[in-house]
Each structure stands twice: as C-alpha cells, then as structure tokens.
N, C-alpha and C positions, 0 to 999 in steps of 0.2 A: 391696505389701511395703515397709515402712518401712526405710530404711537406718540404719546405726549412728549417723550424724550426726543424723538426725531423732530417734532414740531417746535419744541423749545430750542433745539440747536439751530433751526432755520429761522428763528425770529429776527426780523430786521432790527438793527441797532437803534433806530429812531422810534421804535414803537412805544407808545405810552402804555406800559404794562399795568399801570395803576388803574386805568379805565377798565381793563378786564377783571381785575380784582374787585373793584367796586360793583361791577355787574353781578359777579358771582355772590358776593356778600349780600347784596340787596335781595336777591331771590331767596337765599338761604334764610335771611331774617324774616321775610314774608312767610315762608313755609313754616318755620318754627313758631312764629307768632300765631298763625292760624291754628296750628295744632295745640299750642299751649292754652289758648282761650276757649277751646271747644268744651262745651258742657253737654254731656250725654245723659239722657234720661229715657223714661218710657212713657208713651202717651196713654190715653184712656183705653186703647185697645191692646195695650201691652207690647206695642212695637217700639223699637228704639228710635229715638229722635235726637237731633243735635241742634244747638243754638250757640250764640256767642255768650260767654260768661261775663263780658264787660259790664252789662247793666247792674250786675251784682257785685262788682269790684270797683267802686269809685276811687279807691286809693290807687288803683293802677292807671288812672287816666293820664297822669303826667308821664308814665312810662311809654305811652304811645308816641311821645315825641321822638323817641329813639326807634320804636318799632315801625313807624310810618316811613318806609324807605322807598316808596314808589317814586317820589321826586328824585332820589338818587339814580334810579333806573332811567328816568327820562333825561337827566343831565348827561349820563354816560351814553345814552342812546343818541343824544344830539351830537356829542363829540364823535362817536363812531360813524354816524351818518354823514357828518361833514367830512370826516377823513376819507371814507370810502367813495363818496361822491366826487371829491376833489381828485382822488387818485384815478377814478374812472375817466373823468374828463381829461386828465393829463395823458391818458393812454389813447385819447381820441374817441372815447365813448360819449354817449348822450345821457340825459337825465332819465329818459324813459327806459333805456336799457338797464341803467342802474336800479331803477325802481322794480323792474321785473326780476332782476337778480335778488334784490332784497326780499321780495315776496316769497321766494322759494324757501328760505330758511324759516320764515314766520308761519307759512301756511301748511307746509307738509306735516309738521307735528300736530298742528291744530286739526287738520283733516283726519289724521289718524285717531285722535281722541273722539271726535264727533262720530266717525264711522264705528268705532268700537262701542260707544254708548248706544248707538242705534242698534247694532247687532245684539248687545246685551238686552236691550228693551224688547226686541223681537223674541228672544229666548224666554224672557220673563213672562211675556204675554202668552206664549204657548204653554207655559207652566201654570197659567191661571192667575197671575198677579194682576191686580186692578190697575187700570190706566192712570188714575190719579197718583198712586204710589210710584208707578214707573216714572212719571213726570217729576215727582218730588226728589227721587234719587238722582235723576239726570240734571235737574235744576241745581242741586247741591254740587254735583260734580263739575258743572260748567260755570260756577261762580268766577273762576279766574278769567273767563272770557270777557267779562266787562272791561277789565284792564287792557286786555289785548285789543279790544275794539277801539279804545281810546288811543292806543299806540298806533294802530293801523290807520287811524284818522290823521295822525300827526305826520307819519313817515312820508306819505305822498306830497306833503306840502314842503318838505325839506328844500328842494331846489328854489322855491319861491322865498322861503324864509331865509335861506342862505344869501340870496341876492339882497334881501332887505337888510340883513345884518351888514353885508359889505357896504351898503349905502348909508345906513343910519346907525349902525353899531348898537350900543346898549340902550338907545332910546326905544328900540322895538320891545324888549321885555317890559320896560316901564309902561309903555302904552297898553300892552296886554294886561299888566297888573291893574291898571286903571279900569279896563273893561271888566275884569273880574270883580273889582270893588263895586262897580255899577250893577253887576248881576246880583251881588250880595244885597245891595240896597233894594233892588227890585223884589227879591224874595222875602225881604224883611217887611216891606210895605204892601206887597201883593202876593199873588200866587207863586208857589215854589217853581213853577215852570219858567219863570222869568230868568232863573239862573241856569237853565239848560245850556246856553251858549258857553258857560264857564267850563264845560267839559273840553271844549276846543281852546278857548282863550287861556285857561289855566295851564293845561299841559303844554300848549305851545310856548308859553312864557318860560316854563321850566326847561323845555327842550332847547329854547333859544340860548339859555345859559351855557349849554353844552356846545353849541355852535361857537359862541364867543370864546369859550375855553380853548377849543381847537384852534381858532384863528390866532389867539394869543400865543399858544405854544409854537405854531407854525412861524409866526413873525419873529419870535425869539430865536428860533433856529436859523432863520434866514438873516436876521440882523447879526448873529454871531459870526456868520460867514461873509458878511459885508454885501450880501446880495440885495438887501432891501432895508430901508429905514423903518423903524417902528411907527405905526400909525396909532396915535393915542386915542382917537375917537372910538375905535372898535375894541380896545383892549379890556380884558377882564383882569382886574388887579389880582396878582398872584403872589405878592410878597408876604412874608410872615406878618408884618404889620397889617397889611390889608386883610389877611386871613382872620386875625384876632378882631379887627374892626367889624368885619362882616359877621363873624360868629356872635359877638356881643350885641351888635345892633339888631340882628335877626332875632335873638333870644328876647331882647328887651321889647321889640315890637310884638312878638308873639305873646309875651306875658301881658302886655297892655291890652291886646285884642281879646285874649281869652278871659281876662278879668272883666271884660265888658260884654259885648253881644255874642261872642263866639264861644262854642263849647271848648272845654279843656282838652277833651279827647280828640286825637287826630285820626282815629279809626271810627268806623260806624258804630254807634251805640243806639239800638232801637229805643225810641221814645224821646231822644234828644230833639231840641227845637230845630236843629239843622245838622247836616253832615259836612264836616270840613273837607272830606275827600271826594264825595260824590254828590254834586260836582265840586271841583277844587274851590276853596274859599281863599280870601285874602290872608287869613290866618295860616293856611297851609303854605302860601307863597312866602310869608315871613319866616316860617319854619324852614322852608327850603333855603332861604338866604343864610340862616344859621348853619344848616347842614353843609352848604357850599363852603362856608368859612372853615368848618372843621375838615372838610375834604382837602382844602388847600393847605391847611396846617400840617396834615399828616402825609402829604404827597411825597416829599423828599425822602423821608424815612421809609415809606412803603416801597418806593422805587428802588432804594438800595437793597431792601430785603428781597424784592422780586428779581434781583440780578442773580440770586442763588438758584442753582438748577432745580432743586426739589420743590421749593415753593412755587416757582413759575410753572413747572410741570403739573402740579396740582391745580393751579388756576386754569391752565389749558384744558385739563381733563374735565373740570366742572363746567367750563364754558361750552364745551362740545355738546353738552346735554342740558344746558341751563333752562331752556324753554320747556323741555320735556319734564324736568323736575317741577317747574311751576305749574304746568298744565295738569299733571297727574297727582299732585299732592293731596287734593281733597278726595279723589277717587281712592287713594290709599286708605284714607280715613273711613270711607264707606265700606271697603272690603274688610278692614279690621273690625269695625263695629259689627258687621254681619257675622264674622267668624266668632267673635267673643259672645255675641248674643246666642248663636247656635250652641255654643258650649256652656251657656248659662254662667259666663264669667264676666259679663259686661258690668263695669263699675258705674254706679249711678249715685254716688255720694253727692250731697248738696254742695253747690258751688261755694267756695271759700272755706269749707270745712277742712279740718286737718287731714281727713281721708282723701278729700279731693286734691289738696295740695301735694300730698305724698304720692298720689298716683301720677302726677305730671311727668316725672322722669321716666318711669317704665312705659308710660303711654307714648311719649315721644320716641323712645328707643324702638318700640314695636312698630310704630308708624314708619320709622326710618328703614326698618328691615323690609316692610311691605313695599315702600316706594323704591327701594333699591332693586327689588325684583321687577317692578314695572319699568323702571329706567333701563334695566338690562334687556328687556323685550322691545320697548318702543324708542329708546334713546338712539338706536342705530339709524332711525329715520332722520332725526335731526342731524346727527354727525355726518351722515352720508350727504345731506343737503348742502353742508358747508364745504364739501370736497369735490363735488361733481364738476366736470369740465364740460364746456359747450362743444357742439358739433362744429365742423369747419363752416366757413362762410359759403363754400362751394356746395356743401350738402344742404345748407339752409336754402340756398338759392333755387333748389329744386321744388321748394314749396311755394305757396302763394305769397306775394309780397304786398306790403301796405305802404302807403305814403306816411311820412312821419306824423302828420297831423292826425290822421285816422288811427295810427298805432297808439299815439298818446291818448286820444279820446277813449279808445277801447281799454287801455290800461287803467285809466281813471274810472271807467264804468265798472271794471272788474273789482277795483278796490271798494267802490261804493256798494256794490252788491254784497261783498264779503262783510263789510262793516254793518250794513243793514241786517244781514242774517244774524250776526253775533248780537247786535243790540236787540233785535226782535226776540231772540231766545231769552236774553236776560230780562226783558220787560214782561214776558209772558208769565201768568200766575204759576206758582210752583206746585199747585195741586190741580192744574187743568187736566182734563182727560186726553192726554197725548199718548197714543199707542206707541209712538216711536221715541218717546222721551223728550225729543226736541220738536217744537212746532214745525209742521210740514212746510209752511211758507218760508220760515226762517232757514230751514235746512236746504230747501231748493235754491233760495237766493244765495246762500253761502257757497253751495257746490257749483252753481252756475258761475259765480264770480271767480272762485278758485280755479275752476276748469278753464275759463277764458284766459286767465293769467298764465296758466300752465301751457296752453296752446301758443300763446304769444312768446313765452320763453323758449319753447321748442323750435321756433323758427317761423311759425305762421305770421309772426309780426315783424319779420325782417324788413327793415326800411328799404325802399327803392333807392338805388344808388346810380349815379351817372355811369355811362359806359367807361370801362377801363379801371374803375375803382373797386376795390374789394370791400366787403362788408365791414371789415375791421377799420379800414381807412375812413370810412364814412361814419364811424361811430356806432356800428351795429353791436348789439350786446351779445356776448357769448352766452350760450345756454348754461344754466347752473344746474 
C-alpha cells in the first residue's frame, strides 16, 4: 500500500490538484453541517430521537448558502469524470469500460455500509428490538444514499453529456436550467411530483459545468503548446474578471429568487413550501453560479498552496477515504447517541438555547472521534478500490465474452438496478416494519445491480475482439 507521501511524489505535473481539494472540502462541510444542526431529544417513550434544528433557527438560513456544497461536489465530479473518460479513451479504452471502473470506487464502500446495517439489524432483531425501530435507525444511517443515488444517475450519462458539450458547449447547462425552471413552475401550480425530473436536470446542469471547466483547462494547456487553437464556444470563462462577474451575478439572482417564491434556506427545512435541494431548484442553480465564481477566484492561490508537499499529502489522504467519511458520518451520530443515552449523558437542551449552542463543539469533536474509528475499519475498502489493477486480457479471455452492445446494455441495467435500490430505500417510510432495516426489494435490487457490475468488471463482460487483437487494443477495460 503506497502512502500519501509516495502518491504525492508520483502526482503528474498537469493534475488539477484544486479539484481534489474541493472534493475533500465539500464532503467535510456536509459532514460538519449535518452534525452541527442535529437536535437530539427524547420521545414519549423516553427513547432518543434526532431531527434537524433548522426549523428553530431561521437566523441560520442565509448560512446555508455556504453550507450547501453538494453543487461543488457535482462540479468537481464533472471535471474528474471528463478527465478520466478522456484519458481512458486516449489509451484505447471505451466508455463502458470506463463506467465499470468508475462503479468500483462508488459501490464497494456503499455495499459495505448496507451489509453492515443489515447485519446490525439482524443482531438487533435477535435481541428483541422492534422492527419499526430497526427501520428508523437504518433510515437515518442511509440518509446520505439519496445523494449517492443522484450522482449514480448522472455518472452513466457522462459520455453522452460530454459529446453534447463538445457539440453545443455552454448551451447545454442553460437548456437544463430552463428545464429546472419549468419543473419549479409545475410544482408551484400543480403537484410536487411535476418537479421530480429536476433531480436529473438540475444535477446534470451542475455536472455539465465541471465538464466545461475540464475542457477549458485542457484547451488552455494545448493552446499554450501550440497544438490547438482555443474554441470560444465551449469555454468556461476562468479569468478573475469572469470570476467576480459570475460570483456577483449568481448572488444577485439568488437574492432575487429567495426574496420571491423560493425559500432562503438551501438545505431542507421541514414545513417549508418547497425544498431547494431535493429536487434542485432554479435558486440552487443560481447559487451554484455564485459558488463557481468563488471557486474560479480562489483557484490560483489554492494551486500554489497545493504545490507544497504537506497540504497535498493531506488532500490525498482525505480523498482516499472521502466517500467512506460521507457514507458513515450519520452512523457515527447514531452510535454516539446510543452510547451517551446508555450512560445517561445525552444532552437534550432546547434548540437555540445557550446550553445547546455550547454543546456544539464537544458534540462535533466526539463525533469526529467515532467517525475516525469507523473510517479506520471501513476506509480500507474504498482505498483498496482505487488501487486495484485488472487481470490480463489473456486471463479474462478464459471467461465468457459479450458483444459491446450487450455489454453496454448490461452495464446500464446494473446502474439502473443500483439507483432503483437506493431510491426505493430512501422513499420507504422511516418507521416501516422492516426486519432488515432496509426494504427487501430495495436491497435485492441494489445487490443484483452491484453484483452484475462486479461480474462485468471481473471479465465476464470482456468485449469480443477480432482475431489477432488484444483486449487492450480493442478498448477492453482492465479490472479495477
């Protein structure tokens, strides 16, 4: 296993280190935000329960503009996906092989979480815990999966969206933003279900900005070497002037929208007329515009800082387990609440009181300790997923082969099953009598999809190649 110092020393000179920093910071902000707004109390039966404190803290709503960083994650996800897809094709690989490789890093840590929760549910049931309570705990622990489901919906579309970007440039996110606005109008005039397509259109629009950012940086490097002229139609403006313009215009548009029909909070507030983030609203997209402007303004300074060995090694270390941190941070809260309740030390001060505010710092510090332990145990799964190498093409050829079209369709079906499983789990009532914690149909769908993708990665999906060609030459994906 290579250490962060070794990985840092092997970093290619052209790598956009800022993207890795933004990914790490986005997840850290999400984790700290969830922990900070947690309000713990006791229900009528004397059992601990938790909820968001935001409904009782209206003064904090403007702060959510900084705390809502999921758009940042999708922007850097778009950049990283475009970079890896382009590199894969430059080596002779195909989009399906790239997608299978991408699924390994995303699904292995997720599968570990779900199986651990199912195992814990079985133990709890044997101990006599009621099924609704088991489901409530599992529901809370799997809240992060709604975001992962949205991301897994976007990732398989990257090859198509990259082609659209190369053809139409920044027109694509503008059209998607228009579709989001139409969805908002639909839920304002009719049922909320009319905005469900915004889950796809909204996050695709944000992801598309990452594709444009990568294309712009690539063109800048090629233009500097005289290999290619800059194409204006696809460029994301990255100058300081453009950064300030984007930041101020995004803030002005967000202020205008939130002064009108949209809530001020960019995080879910129970009881609000609509949720800006689930599904994404036009107000969230204008906030994304402002955040993008700030990202561009800070880039040069951050890149210089990341050229130092220690900061870059720290970023590498965090990114090696960043998904594990995100997936397990609410499980850490469950474990800490249970431990403090057993010791009769659980703080239940009213939200917004001096005691509640004073408890925020020790609360977050204790949660960080618990999460560190969980990452030490489960983070190896994610770190190992990013380093595994594939078997040789000759070894894979001993297994069954599939034609490229069939292989692509099976890969798409695997992703559909995985997304369905995650969405079905998030949509199921949090107090349903689920003995496994996770609804059985959702669990079966997820495991079937993840299992199919794993088999395809292991070589069962190796494409048929003409005689005399190796799998590598024909674009076969190495196993990850």
